[in-house]
C-alpha positions as CSV (number, residue, x, y, z in Angstrom):
1,M,-15.0,6.4,-24.5
2,E,-16.2,9.8,-25.7
3,I,-19.6,9.4,-24.8
4,A,-18.3,8.9,-21.0
5,I,-15.7,11.8,-21.4
6,K,-18.3,14.1,-22.8
7,E,-20.7,12.5,-20.2
8,N,-18.6,12.9,-16.8
9,L,-19.2,9.1,-16.6
10,T,-17.0,6.4,-15.1
11,I,-16.4,3.2,-17.3
12,L,-16.6,-0.2,-16.0
13,T,-15.3,-2.8,-18.5
14,Y,-13.5,-6.4,-18.8
15,D,-11.8,-5.2,-21.2
16,S,-8.1,-4.6,-21.3
17,D,-8.1,-2.2,-24.3
18,Y,-8.9,0.8,-21.9
19,G,-5.2,1.4,-20.7
20,E,-4.0,2.0,-24.1
21,L,-6.5,4.1,-25.0
22,I,-6.1,6.0,-22.1
23,Y,-1.9,6.4,-21.9
24,K,-1.2,5.4,-25.5
25,L,-4.4,7.4,-27.4
26,G,-4.8,10.4,-24.8
27,Y,-8.5,9.4,-23.8
28,R,-8.6,10.8,-20.0
29,P,-12.7,10.4,-19.2
30,L,-12.5,12.5,-15.6
31,A,-14.9,9.9,-13.9
32,G,-12.3,7.0,-14.5
33,V,-12.1,4.1,-15.6
34,L,-11.9,0.6,-13.2
35,Y,-10.9,-2.6,-15.6
36,F,-11.7,-5.9,-13.5
37,R,-9.5,-8.6,-14.6
38,I,-11.3,-11.4,-12.6
39,N,-11.4,-14.2,-14.4
40,N,-14.0,-16.5,-12.5
41,F,-17.1,-14.7,-10.7
42,E,-20.4,-15.0,-9.9
43,P,-22.6,-12.8,-11.7
44,E,-23.3,-11.1,-8.3
45,E,-19.5,-10.3,-7.2
46,P,-18.6,-7.8,-9.7
47,G,-21.5,-5.4,-8.1
48,K,-20.3,-6.3,-4.5
49,I,-17.2,-5.2,-5.4
50,I,-17.9,-2.2,-6.9
51,L,-20.1,-0.8,-3.5
52,D,-16.8,-2.2,-1.4
53,L,-15.0,0.6,-3.3
54,L,-17.8,3.0,-3.0
55,N,-18.2,2.4,0.5
56,G,-13.8,2.9,0.8
57,N,-11.9,5.6,0.7
58,L,-11.1,4.8,-3.3
59,I,-10.5,8.5,-6.1
60,F,-11.7,7.1,-9.3
61,S,-11.0,10.5,-11.0
62,N,-8.8,10.6,-13.3
63,R,-7.4,7.2,-12.6
64,L,-7.3,3.8,-14.2
65,T,-8.3,1.0,-11.3
66,V,-7.4,-2.4,-11.8
67,I,-9.4,-5.1,-10.1
68,S,-7.7,-8.2,-10.0
69,E,-9.2,-11.6,-7.5
70,S,-5.8,-9.9,-5.7
71,S,-5.3,-6.7,-5.8
72,I,-6.5,-3.2,-6.6
73,R,-4.1,-0.9,-8.4
74,Q,-4.4,2.8,-9.8
75,R,-2.4,4.6,-12.2
76,T,-3.4,8.3,-12.5
77,Y,-4.0,9.8,-15.8
């Protein structure tokens, strides 16, 4: 998390603990966090999702983006 903040990197993760790091402990990566909450997927599926999101109108900066099998939710921090 500290490296992502320092180097302005977006975090891509399957780890649900990032919400706690952001909202309880105050870590705020400017480039955002994408949390994949997907259980069963093909190896190439996360990459396709990211490409679709980059081609869309979503903003990732200062946001926790939760990607599940049925929805995409964002919460600003």
